[in-house]
Phi, psi and omega in degrees: 000147187270349181297145184289320178255149177296150184279166168244141180267127167259114183268099178289139174227278172247034180228060185274073178199163178256331181281138178042058180240093186305321180295318177291319180299312183295317184292319177296329178283350180265347183137208183301149187235138169248100178284113189238140171231129183245123169288105186272114178304336177294330177273313183302326187261005184258179185288349182274339180286110183227152189304322181300308187286334177295312179298317180296317179295316179300313184293329176290322179293318180296321178294318177292326175298316179299320182291318176291322178297322176301334183260356172112000182215097183285169187288134178258127187243132174230157175231129179147187180300131192298308183302314174299322180292317180296319180298320180295317176296324176298316179293328179290323188254347187076016181304146176245359181209144170236129181248134188213138177287132172287148181222176191256343188278159175299324180298316181296322180292321175295325179296311171313309184297321178289330174294316176301316182296324182286321190276334184302313181291346178266010180057043183236126187263140176257127180249111179265124181257104188276353177261017181275325187247002181222155171285309175238114182297155177302142181088345179283332172243119184223158169272156187303126179077009187238161176274343185200177177249141185251359177244128188290317188301311174292328172299319180296318179299325177285321177304314177304328187269352176294143176287144180236141175285165176280145174304144179270141177287156175289142179296139180281328184212139176236150174244127180245139181301142181283157179082004185271128176295125186280321189079186185237136177293124182287153170275164176302322178296330181276357179256314180207139178268155176125166184281150174253167180298137185298332183236042183279158180290160170278141181279165166117156178299318181300312180294318181293321181285329179289322181298307182294319179297315182294321176295322182295317185284330196243333193223355188291328184295331178270003189302318184302318184278327194243000189291342175267356177291102188299314182290322182294322175056055181272005179294158184283337181059029184260359180309316174299327181285329174286322180304312182274002175072022171286340168238145176270126182300324177295320180291319181296316182286323180297317176290332184261354190305311183273346188269312188221078181296329180293332175289313179299330175297322176294325173292330175295329178296325177301312185287329179296310184298319181301316182286334174290313179296317180303322183273349177222069186299334184285355185289351171293341182235335188247145174305125175299314179228097188297142170249012179052044180288148176241076184305142178298135178230179175106181183296322179294314179301311182294327178296308181299322176299317180298315177300318176302308182304321187270359183068046185222039179279342186090359174252103192306321181293316182297315183294325179293319176298321179286329173292321182300314180305310183289326179292317192244347190066022185207152176219141173303140186303317179300318180300323180300317180294314181300310186289323175301308179296320181299316184292313187278330187242332173277313178276341183052059181243149183304128180300334179292332177299308183297315183301319185286324177294324175301315181297327180293336191238326190289134167298315185271037185290063183291132180305307184291310179296315183299310180299306185290331177291319180290322174295331176298304185294335184279344184084012180250007182250233184260008176288122182286336176260075192287344178261009180297150181229134173268125180282125174304312183299313181293323174301320180290318180295321186284315192250352175215056192299328181257007171074015182293323178297316178302316181291332181293322189246350171245082185303330180294345182247007185297338179271359181269126190280147165056210182290345179303336180301338183274349179223068180298340178292340179272357178295159171305133185312318182295320178293313185299321184295334185276353182267137180273069183214134188290161165289154179302138179286345182207142166287121186303317181297315177299318180294322178291321177296324181297317182298311181298321175298319179295330181273000182076026181251016177224000000 
């Protein structure tokens, strides 16, 4: 290579942005840059690779490539085992440093280990930037004598007091080594086959920044009062962009800090879940705190699980939430709590069933947040009130009192006025018979009593 100083490689993973990207910033400050993304067969061939995220990833990579190209260095794409592909680019370019965003999962930690093993013989140093994907990285806040904190409220109090760096500006100009084969930014179909949600969000930093800016300007101030309003939908909807790193969580929190403190508290939950997962990597498959549940199995359990997945349980609020998930690849946070409690506690079905279905559809199917939220609703995670049950009826009355959310996602009930839409079984029999909508798969009171009995509370 003809460049005077050796280049640095930026290995993009879940930090698909140019604004406030510590790995990119550090590499650009040292000289020529190789912006690299590797399509990893271990992810492509695994249970995590699903059409919605594949499409969002492809759009995010295309947007990142455009932003990098504008600055003088387009995205370099390779396909193969990550450590081997990075080592190959190191040998090709003479790079002396690789910069990478630190992550929380066991998979990411094993990837770091393999990268170090591959780079050490090449006299190339791996720099892991733990502040790329989190406001407060895992391990920075701990309880005395512990590797992490397991209760959110004291964690949040410490999280609020942690010093934060200023967000980093996007680099104005990048220099890339000459003669390097760029590769091709993949399409969604080249990442995963299958149909995507018909109304899912567009991927990429450009779309994410536009969405967040609009929410901050127009809806953030009312977030504390209205964020659980299902029909009003005052949530930011930026979770997919946070998951893929199209938005920096640090920049998001910095900009929202004085405007929407209730929102920044939700951002703290992301960091809390990440540090729990980092300390307990097996919790993606194993109860964090076992309650010795004997989850229901068999034909009836499978039939009810199918009804839950299809949004045909006969409980309109639950069904509307599940239809939103399939239609948009996203679900309102209040809805996630409702359907999670219904599956695990009213139907008494294994939280892992629900977690995998969410992984199959959610664009923001984040390993830490998805796993820990499901364990929380199942009572096997960090919720100190682990036997709590959310009443579907009370949730409907409180968060969708006029039924507008249900009518939006259940067209078969669109003609049922007002709050009656939540209890179609109470309609006039002649009206009820004309609706293409099932009877409830379970009596909520009986289902909840069954759960409490299984937990030794009855």
